[in-house]
C-alpha atoms as one frame of an Amber mdcrd trajectory, in Angstrom:
protein
  -0.256   0.005   0.011   0.977   3.111  -0.820   0.425   6.174   1.609   1.166
   9.752   1.914   2.004  10.987   5.245   1.498  14.738   5.724   3.866  16.462
   8.599   7.027  16.659   9.550   7.416  16.369  13.505   7.964  13.743  16.467
   4.332  12.770  15.747   4.472  12.433  12.298   8.085  10.414  12.623   5.906
   7.897  15.156   2.964   7.435  12.737   5.515   6.945  10.295   7.567   4.109
  12.275   4.113   2.623  13.496   2.694   2.411   9.655   6.481   0.926   8.322
   6.224  -1.717  11.223   3.281  -3.361  10.890   4.010  -6.972  10.235   1.293
  -8.090   7.965   1.430  -4.889   5.494   3.862  -3.757   2.883   4.072   0.375
   3.484   5.268   2.274   0.571   5.536   5.675   2.447   5.871   8.583   0.942
   6.250  12.149   2.837   5.620  15.779   2.294   6.390  17.952   5.284   7.936
  21.080   6.050  11.154  20.532   7.061  13.413  17.381   6.398  13.243  15.203
   9.248  15.542  12.188   9.076  13.692   9.598  10.905  10.914  10.048   8.120
  13.034  10.464   5.366  15.129   7.108   6.293  11.753   5.122   5.811  10.323
   6.978   2.539  10.387   6.060  -0.707  10.136   9.704  -1.670   9.499  12.550
   0.048   9.158  16.933  -0.766   9.249  19.578   1.417   6.874  21.771   1.436
   4.161  24.104   2.860   1.974  21.796   4.521  -1.196  24.246   4.252  -0.143
  24.509   0.306  -3.260  21.954  -0.596  -2.730  21.988  -4.124   0.877  21.494
  -3.333  -0.316  18.258  -1.206  -3.047  16.853  -3.592  -0.041  16.960  -6.674
   2.224  15.045  -4.313  -0.796  12.186  -3.873  -1.501  12.321  -7.776   2.532
  11.910  -8.182   2.756   8.946  -6.230  -0.212   7.394  -6.694  -0.861   6.942
  -3.250  -3.652   4.160  -1.727  -4.437   6.525   1.505  -3.059   9.685   3.139
  -2.804  10.266   6.738  -2.586  13.749   8.058  -0.499  14.653  12.116  -1.011
  18.335  12.047  -4.203  20.809  12.298  -3.285  23.425   9.993  -3.845  21.266
   6.735  -6.976  19.916   7.851  -8.232  22.962   8.648  -7.887  24.376   5.105
  -9.652  21.440   3.980  -6.707  18.897   2.796  -8.534  16.366   3.399 -11.376
  17.366   1.303  -9.352  18.174  -1.549  -7.856  14.460  -1.385 -10.942  12.832
  -1.009 -12.417  14.613  -4.421  -9.084  13.466  -5.839 -10.129   9.387  -4.482
  -7.754   9.205  -1.741  -9.073   8.066   1.525  -7.540  10.290   3.886  -7.238
   9.716   7.922  -7.930  13.031   8.808 -11.322  15.019   9.262 -13.289  17.025
   6.651 -12.475  20.658   6.771 -16.487  21.158   8.640 -15.707  18.459  10.941
 -12.187  19.453  11.647 -13.748  23.194  12.812 -13.900  21.339  16.387 -10.498
  22.091  16.614 -10.148  25.687  14.202 -12.871  27.414  15.790 -13.197  27.105
  19.888 -16.595  29.044  19.562 -18.296  26.779  17.182 -17.294  24.031  19.557
 -18.318  24.865  22.648 -21.539  25.740  21.124 -21.792  22.787  19.821 -21.657
  21.192  23.312 -23.794  23.199  24.432 -26.559  23.175  21.998 -26.472  19.424
  21.989 -26.230  19.075  25.680 -22.756  17.181  25.612 -21.738  16.948  29.562
 -18.654  18.036  30.312 -18.956  21.811  29.060 -18.423  25.128  31.829 -19.937
  28.103  31.272 -18.596  30.409  28.840 -19.497  32.903  26.124 -18.274  33.620
  22.378 -17.781  37.234  21.634 -16.566  38.814  18.239 -16.305  42.122  19.682
 -13.746  43.240  22.448 -15.599  45.587  24.658 -18.462  43.012  24.785 -16.033
  40.488  26.112 -14.449  42.533  28.228 -17.976  43.359  30.061 -18.984  39.851
  30.393 -15.704  39.312  32.342 -16.370  41.917  34.544 -20.036  40.521  34.781
 -18.680  37.247  35.656 -16.683  38.473  38.528 -14.414  34.783  38.948 -11.305
  33.705  37.738 -11.305  33.115  33.634  -9.848  31.550  30.848  -9.061  33.439
  27.845  -9.087  31.674  24.520  -8.860  32.482  20.620 -11.626  30.734  18.834
  -9.227  30.143  16.173  -5.324  27.779  16.093  -2.655  28.573  18.255  -0.373
  25.766  18.090  -1.570  24.952  22.012  -0.104  28.239  23.122  -2.807  30.916
  22.955  -4.845  30.194  26.312  -4.152  32.132  29.198  -6.129  31.326  32.348
  -6.290  34.628  34.751  -8.055  36.330  37.165  -6.712  34.011  40.086  -7.407
  37.190  42.384 -10.106  39.347  41.239  -7.665  42.295  40.795  -6.012  40.465
  37.873  -9.504  40.278  35.476  -7.946  43.445  34.329  -5.143  41.104  32.683
  -8.127  39.049  30.994  -9.054  42.047  29.381  -5.749  43.799  27.957  -5.496
  39.825  26.749  -8.609  40.292  25.273  -8.025  43.386  22.960  -4.273  41.520
  22.279  -6.561  38.718  20.291  -8.303  41.074  18.215  -5.466  43.961  17.749
  -3.396  41.415  16.387  -5.632  38.502  15.030  -4.309  35.955  17.324  -5.736
  32.766  15.881  -6.515  34.645  12.851 -10.303  34.429  13.637 -11.838  37.620
  14.853 -13.611  35.889  18.286 -12.470  34.874  21.466 -14.081  32.841  24.061
 -14.464  33.430  27.589 -14.907  30.595  30.039 -14.787  30.197  33.591 -11.649
  28.989  35.395 -11.965  24.945  36.141 -10.091  23.781  39.099  -8.610  20.113
  38.500  -5.798  17.667  36.932  -5.619  17.790  33.099  -5.269  15.270  31.009
  -6.004  13.280  27.420  -7.919  10.573  25.645  -7.459  10.371  22.013 -10.116
   8.252  20.617  -9.902   6.548  16.591 -13.260   6.789  14.772 -14.964   6.707
  11.410 -18.007   8.668  12.109 -20.296   6.105  13.339 -18.275   4.004  16.315
 -15.443   5.339  18.779 -12.406   3.355  20.037 -10.710   5.387  22.602  -6.750
   5.095  23.306  -4.990   4.825  26.895  -5.541   8.272  29.148  -2.273  10.411
  28.672  -1.236  13.393  30.963   0.972  16.589  29.324   3.148  19.019  30.646
   2.462  22.099  28.844   4.945  24.168  31.241   8.085  24.987  29.611  10.361
  24.257  33.169  10.603  21.758  35.905   7.703  21.662  38.284   5.015  23.000
  36.059   7.120  26.381  35.917   7.219  28.771  33.227   5.508  29.594  29.921
   2.911  27.226  28.321   4.840  25.723  25.207   3.128  23.240  22.447   4.030
  20.303  25.199   7.646  19.095  27.042   6.626  15.463  27.363   3.849  13.278
  28.650   2.891   9.817  30.601   0.750   7.233  30.100   0.347   3.566  32.371
  -0.013  -0.083  32.031  -3.915   0.299  33.148  -4.995   2.636  30.364  -5.595
   5.440  33.102  -3.555   7.623  35.347  -3.097   7.436  39.269  -5.619  10.347
  39.701  -8.152   9.035  37.287 -10.724   6.196  38.159 -12.253   3.804  35.524
 -15.306   5.493  36.202 -13.561   9.049  34.621 -11.929   7.247  32.080 -15.805
   6.169  30.916 -17.197   9.536  31.548 -14.935  11.009  29.066 -15.425   8.553
  26.415 -18.965   9.156  26.348 -18.164  12.647  25.866 -16.215  11.675  23.001
 -18.904   9.345  21.721 -21.736  12.456  21.787 -19.226  14.844  20.270 -18.577
  12.568  17.201 -22.814  12.041  16.746 -23.349  15.891  17.053 -20.700  16.396
  14.838 -22.173  14.095  11.850 -25.435  15.991  12.564 -24.155  19.529  12.451
 -22.174  19.142   9.629 -23.172  16.496   7.764 -20.127  14.896   7.689 -18.654
  12.167   9.174 -15.715  12.805  11.632 -12.975  10.662  10.553  -9.599  10.571
  12.186  -8.505  10.745  15.051 -10.773  13.371  17.979  -8.486  14.055  20.420
 -10.568  15.415  23.779  -8.483  17.516  26.521 -10.093  16.934  30.141 -10.030
  18.396  33.422 -10.516  15.946  36.226 -12.719  18.501  38.612 -14.564  18.155
  41.236 -17.633  16.960  39.653 -15.883  15.268  37.355 -14.171  15.585  33.444
 -14.991  18.579  32.218 -13.786  19.205  28.432 -11.022  21.786  27.729 -10.822
  21.914  24.338 -11.031  19.452  21.076  -8.069  19.136  18.253  -9.641  17.053
  15.378  -5.401  14.978  15.359  -3.167  12.496  17.181  -1.956  14.505  20.091
   1.878  15.709  19.706   3.540  14.330  22.295   0.642  12.164  22.795   0.847
  10.101  20.217   4.194   9.348  20.914   2.409   7.184  24.265  -0.059   5.304
  22.107   1.533   4.665  19.368   4.643   2.200  20.466   2.346   0.084  22.562
  -0.006  -0.677  20.022  -0.795  -4.226  18.904  -2.739  -5.408  15.774  -2.737
  -4.006  12.239  -2.132  -0.078  12.457  -2.220   0.093   8.360  -5.791  -1.731
   8.016  -6.726   0.472  11.239  -6.086   3.452   9.687  -7.510   2.980   6.222
 -10.858   1.448   7.456 -10.969   4.589   9.406 -10.493   6.947   6.291 -12.728
   4.998   4.347 -16.024   4.405   6.977 -15.734   1.166   7.938 -13.215   0.755
  11.123 -14.456  -2.610  12.403 -13.292  -4.837  15.128 -10.968  -3.319  18.465
  -7.798  -1.453  19.429  -5.597  -3.208  21.881  -2.353  -1.997  23.247   0.668
  -3.833  25.456   0.675  -3.229  29.103   3.191  -1.422  29.037   3.949   2.379
  30.978   5.231   4.600  28.717   7.338   8.217  29.207   7.882  10.761  26.453
  10.041  13.912  27.472  10.661  16.218  24.387  14.995  17.330  24.321  14.310
  21.868  22.896  16.351  23.836  21.951  17.596  26.354  25.213  15.365  29.114
  24.616  12.207  27.580  23.443   9.367  28.936  23.483  10.840  32.355  24.348
  13.754  32.970  22.427  15.850  31.191  19.753  18.516  30.270  21.959  19.829
  27.042  20.223  18.205  27.731  17.087  20.309  26.448  14.125  22.889  24.784
  16.368  24.025  21.028  16.215  21.818  17.907  18.072  23.466  14.715  18.243
  21.315  11.303  18.906  22.725   7.758  19.232  19.808   5.987  18.145  21.190
   2.553  19.126  22.345   3.799  22.296  19.070   5.047  23.077  17.100   1.189
  22.139  19.171  -0.065  24.244  17.711   1.850  27.060  14.434   0.661  26.221
  13.250   4.089  24.691  12.596   5.255  20.926  13.712   8.605  19.616  11.208
  10.441  17.521  12.693  13.456  15.495  10.674  16.677  15.473  11.540  20.197
  14.462  14.598  19.332  13.314  16.327  19.732   9.507  18.599  17.161   8.277
  21.711  18.294   6.258  23.412  16.502   2.838  26.441  15.740   5.096  24.227
  14.176   7.395  24.313  16.910  10.311  21.205  17.634  12.712  20.308  20.843
  13.078  17.692  22.080  15.495  15.175  24.709  14.298  13.525  27.100  17.095
  11.325  24.370  17.969  11.159  20.904  20.155  13.566  18.892  18.622  13.511
  15.460  19.598  10.963  13.557  21.403  12.501  10.042  23.494  10.188   7.407
  24.746  10.543   5.068  27.742   8.953   1.783  27.765   8.506  -0.230  31.231
   6.400  -2.859  33.438   5.697   0.111  35.728   5.839   3.963  35.363   9.489
   4.316  37.067  10.641   1.769  34.936   9.560   3.793  31.657  10.406   7.197
  33.656  14.187   5.451  33.753  14.416   4.534  30.536  13.339   8.072  28.897
  16.106  10.306  31.151  18.623   7.711  31.128  18.613   7.534  27.238  18.472
  11.303  27.278  21.585  11.957  29.412  23.725   9.518  27.562  22.311   9.074
  23.926  21.474  12.691  23.404  24.306  15.652  23.054  24.354  19.262  21.850
  25.351  22.881  22.894  22.187  24.424  23.762  19.185  21.828  24.581  17.300
  21.188  27.502  14.672  18.927  28.498  12.495  18.177  31.867  13.612  15.801
  33.518  10.635  15.874  36.357   8.172  14.707  33.689   6.960  10.774  34.893
   9.213  11.014  38.248   7.337  10.009  41.081   7.313  13.285  43.040   5.650
  14.765  40.207   3.101  12.412  39.641   2.090  11.998  43.263   1.746  15.718
  43.962  -0.712  15.356  41.357  -2.808  12.889  43.043  -2.446  14.739  46.326
  -4.097  17.595  44.184  -6.765  15.564  43.366  -7.184  14.401  46.515  -7.915
  17.772  47.467 -10.018  18.971  44.948 -12.100  15.987  45.756 -12.728  16.201
  49.182 -10.110  13.894  50.549  -7.532  16.259  52.217
């Protein structure tokens, strides 16, 4: 089978490894990506570097390579309608069309969908196209809020402000900034009540009818140790052997999956198009139960790297059946813990320190430590040198029978097998102290202490 992969990050490298590693399928991979990702290049029969939001260029590449299936990694090309265009030329596509993908690229649409269809887990909110009206609402609400640009911001556009009511002025300043600087690209803002709890992710495969959930994952979006610093695209994540998280019960998980199922049904009814791909639910577990923080219309990054390495069965057939609307059977996972840690340039995400510098990766060394390397926003030069951009450079995923083993695998692999002048990572991701802090916090929120 000829498969087109759109995207060039660690998420797409993980997808490529999963597709090409399928034991019962002969996959010929072709890649259209914004950078020269060495991991994807190694797996590809051919590739092209270009703008993944250039729908015409992506379609031309698919036709030139005569692909049988397309798998789209990032959200931006889906928002531009790349799945629609590929389907029009007869290429089944894993990734929703533009209107179903609106669940991510228009947060106002997502919230209104939840409200109109009575989907649980929706916080108090309002959507505004006028900054003055949004600011008035913040004053009327009179409590801490989350301010969200309606459009795509790469996971970095949300600001939660107003822990003290005097700070509500900060929220209003950000509202004006969103409109003045066109943050998110849509002249619209969502104002929500601030929710208190622990965040987690559940990703689910769906062909628009059935929904197959995957293990729960917890991301670490803050740049520095101890959850300090600015929000990034994600510094790493972990999952547990039982598919839950230390603070997440089976009931919490099932309620979250029910929200995803109801959302898939609502999207089809509202848009007239089935949602085909991965529906990513970012949840917050509160004292009242799961609340939806946001939906994404694709695999999470880094969360994809937690579930793809432990997936069992025919990965290629799964992706193809989702794209064709004929998903059957179940999806199963090895009972292993995973810990993903991102190696980033020293200045990420605030400055360009480290951009353009060399990162050296001993892949054999990493594998010997029960870990897997996934290249992200780097460029492979003709002489084999790998240089960083200003974004995340390398994801290292440790595997283990326990969370402690998986964390040790990831940490030792980075410390002993990855080098560079200006690189760093969050060493605390997956560590016992970090996880226990979250468990105790959730116990306190739920009234246990």
